[in-house]
C-alpha positions in Angstrom: 10.6 -328.9 60.3 11.4 -330.6 57.0 10.2 -328.7 54.0 10.5 -329.2 50.2 13.3 -326.7 50.2 15.3 -328.2 53.0 19.0 -329.0 52.7 20.0 -331.9 50.5 23.2 -333.7 51.7 25.6 -334.3 48.8 27.9 -337.2 48.4 30.9 -335.0 49.3 29.4 -334.0 52.6 28.4 -330.5 51.4 24.9 -329.1 52.0 23.1 -327.0 49.4 19.7 -325.4 49.6 17.5 -326.6 46.8 14.4 -324.7 45.9 11.9 -327.0 44.0 10.8 -324.0 41.9 14.3 -323.8 40.5 13.9 -327.4 39.1 10.2 -327.6 38.3 9.8 -324.2 36.5 12.5 -324.8 33.9 11.1 -328.3 33.4 7.6 -327.0 32.8 8.9 -324.3 30.4 10.9 -326.8 28.3 8.0 -329.3 28.2 5.5 -326.6 27.2 7.9 -325.2 24.6 8.3 -328.4 22.7 4.6 -328.8 21.5 4.2 -325.1 21.1 7.2 -325.0 18.7 6.1 -328.1 16.8 2.5 -326.9 16.6 3.6 -323.5 15.0 5.3 -325.5 12.3 2.8 -328.3 11.9 -0.3 -326.1 11.5 1.1 -325.0 8.1 1.6 -328.6 6.9 -1.7 -330.1 8.3 -3.9 -328.6 5.6 -7.2 -329.2 3.9 -6.9 -331.5 0.9 -7.0 -329.5 -2.2 -8.8 -329.8 -5.6 -6.7 -331.4 -8.4 -3.8 -329.3 -9.7 -4.5 -330.8 -13.2 -7.5 -331.8 -15.1 -6.9 -335.6 -15.4 -10.0 -337.7 -15.0 -10.0 -339.1 -11.4 -10.4 -342.9 -11.0 -13.6 -344.4 -9.5 -13.5 -345.3 -5.8 -15.1 -348.1 -3.7 -16.4 -346.6 -0.5 -16.1 -349.5 2.1 -18.1 -349.2 5.3 -17.8 -351.7 8.1 -21.0 -351.6 10.1 -21.8 -353.3 13.4 -24.9 -352.1 15.3 -24.8 -348.7 13.6 -28.6 -348.1 13.2 -28.3 -344.6 14.5 -25.8 -343.3 12.0 -25.6 -345.6 9.0 -28.4 -344.0 6.9 -26.9 -340.5 7.3 -23.4 -341.8 6.4 -24.7 -343.5 3.2 -26.7 -340.4 2.2 -23.6 -338.2 2.7 -21.6 -340.4 0.3 -24.4 -340.4 -2.2 -24.2 -336.5 -2.2 -20.6 -336.6 -3.3 -19.7 -334.6 -6.4 -17.1 -335.1 -9.1 -16.4 -338.7 -8.3 -17.6 -342.1 -9.6 -18.1 -344.5 -6.8 -19.8 -347.6 -5.4 -20.7 -348.1 -1.7 -20.2 -351.5 -0.1 -21.4 -352.0 3.4 -20.5 -355.0 5.5 -23.1 -355.9 8.1 -20.8 -357.4 10.8 -23.3 -359.5 12.7 -25.4 -356.6 13.8 -28.1 -357.3 16.3 -30.0 -354.0 15.6 -31.7 -352.7 12.4 -28.4 -351.8 10.6 -28.9 -354.4 7.8 -32.6 -353.6 7.4 -31.8 -349.8 7.0 -29.0 -350.4 4.5 -31.1 -352.8 2.4 -33.9 -350.3 2.2 -31.6 -347.7 0.8 -29.8 -350.2 -1.5 -33.1 -351.1 -3.0 -33.4 -347.5 -4.3 -29.8 -347.1 -5.6 -27.8 -349.6 -7.5 -24.5 -348.1 -6.4 -25.0 -349.6 -2.9 -24.3 -353.2 -1.9 -25.0 -354.8 1.4 -22.9 -357.8 2.2 -22.9 -360.1 5.3 -19.7 -360.6 7.2 -18.2 -364.1 7.6 -17.7 -365.4 11.1 -14.9 -363.5 12.9 -11.8 -365.7 12.9 -9.8 -366.2 16.0 -7.1 -363.6 16.5 -8.8 -360.9 14.4 -10.1 -357.6 15.6 -13.7 -357.1 14.2 -13.0 -353.9 12.3 -9.8 -355.1 10.7 -11.5 -358.3 9.6 -14.4 -356.3 8.2 -12.1 -354.0 6.2 -10.1 -356.9 4.8 -13.3 -358.6 3.7 -14.6 -355.4 2.2 -11.4 -354.9 0.2 -11.9 -358.3 -1.4 -15.5 -357.3 -2.4 -14.5 -353.9 -4.0 -14.6 -353.6 -7.8 -12.6 -350.4 -8.2 -8.8 -349.9 -7.8 -9.1 -347.2 -5.1 -10.6 -348.1 -1.7 -12.0 -345.6 0.8 -12.4 -347.1 4.2 -15.0 -345.1 6.0 -16.4 -345.5 9.5 -20.2 -345.8 9.7 -20.4 -342.7 12.0 -18.7 -340.4 9.6 -20.7 -337.9 7.5 -18.9 -336.6 4.4 -19.2 -333.2 2.8 -19.9 -333.2 -1.0 -16.2 -332.5 -1.8 -14.5 -334.9 0.6 -14.0 -337.8 -1.8 -13.1 -335.5 -4.7 -10.5 -333.7 -2.6 -8.9 -336.8 -1.1 -8.9 -338.6 -4.4 -7.2 -335.6 -6.0 -4.4 -335.8 -3.3 -4.0 -339.5 -3.9 -3.5 -339.0 -7.6 -1.4 -335.8 -7.5 2.3 -336.4 -8.1 4.7 -333.4 -7.5 7.9 -333.2 -9.4 10.5 -335.6 -7.9 7.9 -337.4 -5.8 6.5 -340.9 -5.9 2.8 -341.4 -6.0 0.9 -341.7 -2.8 -0.4 -345.1 -1.8 -2.5 -344.0 1.2 -4.1 -340.7 2.2 -6.0 -340.2 5.4 -8.0 -337.4 7.0 -9.1 -336.3 10.4 -12.8 -335.3 10.3 -14.3 -332.7 12.6 -15.2 -334.3 15.9 -18.7 -333.5 17.1 -18.8 -333.5 20.9 -21.7 -333.1 23.2 -21.1 -334.8 26.6 -18.5 -333.6 29.1 -15.8 -336.2 28.4 -16.3 -335.8 24.6 -15.4 -332.1 24.5 -12.9 -332.5 27.3 -10.8 -335.3 25.7 -11.5 -335.7 21.9 -10.0 -332.3 20.8 -6.7 -333.5 22.4 -6.3 -335.8 19.4 -5.2 -332.7 17.4 -3.2 -331.4 20.3 -1.1 -334.6 20.5 -0.9 -335.0 16.7 0.3 -331.5 16.0 2.2 -331.0 19.2 4.4 -334.1 19.1 4.6 -335.4 15.6 6.9 -333.4 13.2 4.7 -333.2 10.1 7.5 -332.0 7.9 9.1 -335.4 8.5 5.7 -337.1 7.7 5.6 -335.1 4.4 9.2 -335.3 3.4 10.4 -338.6 4.8 9.3 -342.2 4.1 10.2 -343.3 7.6 7.6 -345.4 9.4 8.4 -343.4 12.6 6.6 -340.4 11.0 3.5 -342.4 10.1 0.1 -340.8 11.0 -3.5 -341.4 10.0 -7.1 -341.6 11.1 -9.0 -344.8 10.9 -12.3 -342.9 10.3 -11.2 -342.0 6.8 -8.5 -343.9 4.9 -8.1 -344.0 1.1 -5.7 -346.5 -0.5 -4.7 -348.0 -3.8 -5.6 -351.6 -4.5 -2.2 -352.9 -5.5 -0.2 -351.4 -2.5 -2.9 -352.5 -0.2 -2.7 -356.2 -1.1 1.1 -356.1 -1.6 1.5 -355.0 2.0 -1.2 -357.4 3.3 -3.4 -354.5 4.3 -5.6 -355.1 7.4 -4.6 -358.8 7.5 -1.1 -357.7 8.7 -2.6 -355.7 11.6 -5.4 -358.2 12.3 -5.2 -358.1 16.1 -4.8 -354.3 16.2 -7.4 -352.0 17.8 -6.1 -348.9 16.0 -5.6 -349.1 12.2 -5.2 -345.3 12.0 -1.6 -345.5 13.0 -0.6 -349.0 12.1 -1.9 -349.1 8.5 0.2 -346.0 7.4 3.1 -347.5 9.3 2.7 -350.8 7.4 2.6 -349.0 4.1 5.7 -347.0 4.9 7.7 -350.0 6.0 7.0 -351.5 2.6 8.3 -348.4 0.8 5.0 -346.7 0.0 4.2 -343.0 0.5 1.4 -341.8 2.8 0.0 -338.4 3.8 -2.4 -337.1 6.4 -4.8 -334.2 6.0 -7.3 -331.9 7.8 -10.8 -333.0 6.9 -12.6 -330.8 9.5 -14.3 -328.7 6.8 -15.2 -331.8 4.7 -16.3 -334.5 7.1 -17.8 -334.8 10.6 -17.9 -337.7 13.1 -19.7 -338.3 16.4 -17.1 -340.8 17.5 -18.8 -341.7 20.8 -22.2 -341.1 22.2 -21.6 -341.1 26.0 -19.0 -340.6 28.6 -18.6 -344.4 29.0 -18.0 -344.9 25.3 -15.4 -342.1 25.3 -13.5 -343.8 28.1 -13.6 -347.3 26.8 -13.1 -346.3 23.2 -10.0 -344.2 23.9 -8.6 -346.8 26.3 -8.9 -349.7 23.8 -6.6 -347.8 21.3 -4.2 -346.3 23.9 -1.6 -349.0 24.0 -0.9 -348.7 20.3 -0.4 -345.0 20.7 0.6 -343.0 23.8 0.3 -345.8 26.3 2.8 -348.2 24.7 5.7 -349.4 26.9 8.2 -347.0 25.2 5.9 -343.9 25.0 4.0 -343.6 28.2 6.9 -342.4 30.4 7.9 -339.8 27.8 4.3 -338.5 27.3 3.6 -338.5 31.0 6.6 -336.2 31.6 6.0 -334.0 28.6 2.2 -333.6 29.1 2.1 -333.4 32.9 5.1 -331.1 33.2 4.2 -328.9 30.2 0.4 -328.7 30.4 -0.7 -329.6 33.9 2.1 -328.3 36.2 2.4 -324.7 35.0 -0.9 -323.6 36.7 -0.1 -324.8 40.2 3.5 -323.6 39.9 2.3 -320.2 38.8 0.0 -320.0 41.9 2.9 -321.2 44.1 5.2 -318.6 42.6 2.6 -315.9 43.2 2.4 -316.8 46.9 6.2 -316.7 47.1 6.2 -313.3 45.4 8.6 -314.7 42.8 8.0 -312.6 39.7 10.5 -314.3 37.5 9.1 -317.8 38.1 5.5 -316.5 37.9 6.2 -315.0 34.5 7.9 -318.2 33.2 5.0 -320.3 34.4 2.5 -318.0 32.9 4.4 -318.3 29.6 4.3 -322.1 29.8 0.6 -322.0 30.6 -0.2 -319.5 27.9 1.5 -321.7 25.2 -0.8 -324.6 26.0 -3.9 -322.5 25.9 -2.7 -320.8 22.7 -2.4 -324.2 20.9 -5.9 -325.2 22.1 -7.4 -321.8 21.1 -5.9 -322.0 17.6 -7.1 -325.6 17.3 -10.6 -324.7 18.4 -10.8 -321.9 15.8 -9.1 -323.8 13.0 -10.6 -327.3 13.5 -14.0 -326.2 14.8 -13.6 -327.6 18.3 -15.5 -326.9 21.5 -14.3 -323.8 23.4 -15.3 -325.4 26.7 -12.5 -327.9 26.3 -10.0 -325.0 25.8 -11.0 -323.5 29.2 -10.4 -326.8 31.0 -7.2 -327.7 29.0 -5.0 -328.7 32.0 -7.9 -330.8 33.4 -8.4 -332.5 30.1 -4.7 -333.4 29.8 -4.7 -334.7 33.4 -7.7 -336.9 32.6 -6.1 -338.1 29.4 -3.0 -339.2 31.3 -5.1 -341.1 33.8 -6.9 -342.8 31.0 -3.5 -343.7 29.3 -2.2 -345.2 32.6 -5.5 -347.1 33.1 -5.1 -348.7 29.6 -1.4 -349.4 30.3 -2.3 -351.2 33.5 -5.1 -353.1 31.8 -2.5 -354.4 29.3 -0.1 -355.2 32.1 -2.6 -357.3 34.0 -4.1 -358.6 30.7 -7.6 -357.3 31.3 -9.7 -357.5 28.1 -11.4 -354.5 26.4 -15.1 -354.8 25.6 -16.1 -353.0 22.4 -19.4 -353.5 20.5 -20.1 -356.6 22.6 -16.8 -358.3 21.7 -13.9 -358.9 24.1 -10.3 -358.1 23.0 -7.0 -358.4 24.7 -5.5 -354.8 25.0 -2.1 -354.4 23.5 
């Protein structure tokens, strides 16, 4: 009978017994150790934006909200901005050809507060993604020199603008001023796929991007950001071309900071989980299609998907079945190593759930969540390969 541990004939004619555990267990341990090590470092760098270290008067900010069929969330988003403290601001909302009551709701609020403007979006030009075009148009309508691009499903705490504006305007000795700051809000999750997959955003960010490099280096390879909340200065934005340079992109959260860095500007990313919240998707279908449309500009790109598949599958999915296998084989050493690898993944998720206010249900099913995430990434990759369009907000886009 041929088994997994049968003899493997070498080129020299020798036969050596190979136990798969001897190969897979070290691979799992190494792949689990990499994100655990990086997370232990990154958690100290990924901090809440602080209040100003000096008492300079902060500049006013234009809060720019692209809105397409956002009747369920737009009112609460505007009201949360209006409750902001310590900052002078205007709110400009672009109604991007909504077919629901978005424009009507915004206009009713604008009639009561002169700080709010509702603007209609021009026709979407060929080759543009809807959100990137809306943000580019909004930037041309802003009257202040600081822009805060805010998704219509994000609710701000009263200190969010103040804290992020403080970071944008703080210059440490020997540093250049920041041109862009971005923050990751707390992700509100209700359905199964929401709490299974969305917390993995933090897992991938803090487990695989060296944030000391993001803080200390200007390299575009360390660029990170979240498109739900991005604050930029006017001059660098238009100097770089802003959203017009990434017009076909589905994912400005990564590409806009990368663009700024390629042009020599400094960017930083922060934890906004205590200062902003977002219900990114409202159903399992939206989670799947929403993550898939962004995937090929992140994990599912040609260069990254093989690396992430090995690292995530071997380090986060494989340890559990290997541990069970080692237990049946009565192999205590391999069992302990697999347990250590499994524990490191769960430890990261547990700390993230506590620190970033995530669902504990997703922690318990961590290996399952990672496996589903990998399936989603490969689905997006194959859609790009076979040129299947993504449908989002009733618009079709070519993925990748």
